[in-house]
C-alpha positions, 0 to 999 in steps of 0.5 A: 408605266415603269414595269411596261418600260422594263418589259419592253426593254427586256423584250428588246434585248431579247430580240437581239440575242435569241438568234445567238442562243442554242435553240432549246434555250431560245424556245424556253425563254421565248415562251417565258417572254411571250406570256408576260403580262404588263400587270404582273407584280414588280418582282416578276419584272426583277426576275426577268432582269435576272434571267436576262443577266443569266442569258448574257452570261451564258452567251458570253461563256459560250463565246469565250470557252477555251479550246480543249486540246493542243500539245503541251511543250515541256523543257527540263534539264535532266537528260535520260539516256536509257535506250527505252522509256523510263519505268519510273519518275515523272516521265513514267507518270505520264503514261497514266493518261497518255501513251508514248509515241516517240523516244530519243534517248537523252533528247526528246519524248512525245506522248499522245492522249490515251483515249482509254485512260482510266480517268477519261481522255485527257484534255491535251492532245499530247505532251512533247518533252525536250530533255537536257536543256540548260535553264537559261535556254529554257527561259528563252524558249519560254519567252519566245513562245517556243515552250509551255512549261520550263524549270526555274533555277533554284538560285533565281527568284520566282518570276512571272513576267509576261503574264507567266505563272509559277507552279511549285511543289512541296519541298521534296528535293533533297540536297545532301553532301555525300562522301566517298570512301576516300574520306575515312576520317569521321571528324573530317566529315563532321567538320564540314557538316559544321562549317556549311552556313546553310542559312546564308546559302538559303537566303542568298543563293536559294531565294529562301526557297524550301527548307534548311534541314539536317534530316533526310525526310522533310518535316511535312513527311515524317513529322520529326525533322526538327529532331535533327538540329541544324548546327553551324559551329566553325570553332567546333569544326576547327577543334575536330580538325586539330589532330588531322593531317593536312592530306586528310583535310584536302579533298575534291567536291563535285556536283551531280547537277551543274546548276548547284555548282554555285552552292558547291563553290560556297560550301568550299569557302565555308570549308576553308574557314574551318581549316579544310581545303576543298576544291572543285572536281572537274565535270564527271570526275570521280570526286571525293565528295559530291553535292547530290540531289535526291527526290522524295518518291513516296508519301509513305515515310518508310518508303520514302526513306528506303528510296532515299537510302537506295539513291545514296548507295546507303544500307537500306533501313528496316521496315518501320511501323511507328514514328519511333522506329522511323526516327531510329532508322533515319538516325542510323543512316546519318550516323558517321556523317557519311551523308550530310542533309542540307536543304529540302527544295520544291520543284518550281516551273514557269508556265506560259499563260496559254496553258489553262487548268492546273496546277499541273504538279502535285505536292510531290512534284509528280506531273498531272498534265491530263487536266490541262489544255493549251488555248489555241492561238487567236487569229 
């Protein structure tokens, strides 16, 4: 009787589902059910129950399958002013799966799905990038549903309110102090390097994101960043400056990215503790020293070091073919304290929950949007 009851229950449920299932599935399952005999062993009934559960799952999946397509709306603070689209960087990476259809220098770039992309047509129909957007405006646009992917301020904790997701790359943004030619005395440069309280800045201003470092290349890439010790020694800095004239101990500090101004201001406070007089340079002014961000552009340590040197205007290192040679080349670039590494930071993005797939960034911070899609709004 129990097996008969179970059979009747399964057949009853099947009657409600058969019209909702694709014809090939319905035909196969219908044949299976029509051949059931009340005298079959109990295990057959259990198999029928399992089949029913699988059918229910298939039906539910069919009903809730996400919509593939949509346009991903991205906002960034960088403003690329070139007349033509860039040939390198994150925007250029999009052309692996998309073709550029609109370019407004410094403002907007629109990309369309490439049906002939090497990896196949991307799920997205397109990507729309808005440039030169302040971080606060990006956050407002995301919360208002006008953006799908925005950058997070490195001085703010990661937030995932409203179901938002956070995508984080590896620590591949190098933040350094770069001295201009006016700061000739290496004692001044070394004194500032010794005065910067990296631990305090990392804890209070960067929310412990990324890594404190005195190396140009991050530990995960070169394997020898730990050989460049991080030292804060205000007493030694004061001793170095003992014979330096006051005029040589006074200089301006600028920032390449306005979001780094709070960090530059904290560095100026540290500098005063060591006997340096550092003041903020006006925007776009030719500062004596600058807080500069450089992206690690390759997973090959030698190529990455050459890219960093080129971006900072340093002599290009010789091609290295061993870890020892790489260390020697990096050490040569740091001698004289013309450049002072401070941190390796990740890219952090906040993502609208309607963006599916991903994460859409690689450990190097490269955009990988071809496997994303934007879920269609529900009526």
